[in-house]
C-alpha positions, 0 to 999 in steps of 0.5 A: 153967117151968124157970129161965132162965140169964142167959147164954141167947141172945137168940134162945132168949129170944125163942123162950121169950117166944113160948111164953109164958114171962114170965121171958124178957120180964123178962130181955130187959127187963133186957138192953135196957130201958136201951138202948130208954129211952135211944134213946126219950129222945133222940128224945122229950126227955121222960122220962115219954114215953120210959118209956111208949114203952119199955113199949110196945116190950117189949109189942110184942115180946111180942105180935108175931112179926116179929123175925127174928134172921137179919136183925138183932140184937135190939138193932138191931131194938129201936132201929128199933122206937123210931125208927119210933114 
C-alpha cells in the first residue's frame, strides 16, 4: 500500500480505513486519540477506563461504516461515540 500523507483528509482516511489500510487507522488515532481520551476521561474519571474506551472507539470506527462526513465532522462523531458508551 502506498504511504499516506499526514495532510490526507479525514474523509480519505476513512475511505482507506474501510478498504483495509492499517496506516489510515494509525493516522486517525494520531489525530484524534487525545481528543477521544480526554472526553472519555472527563466522563469516566478513571484513566484506565478512558484508555480502554479510546481503544474501543477506534476499533468501532474501523469495523463499522456508520460515519457520514455529510452529517458531521469526524471529531464530532468520535465525541458522540464516546458520550453514547
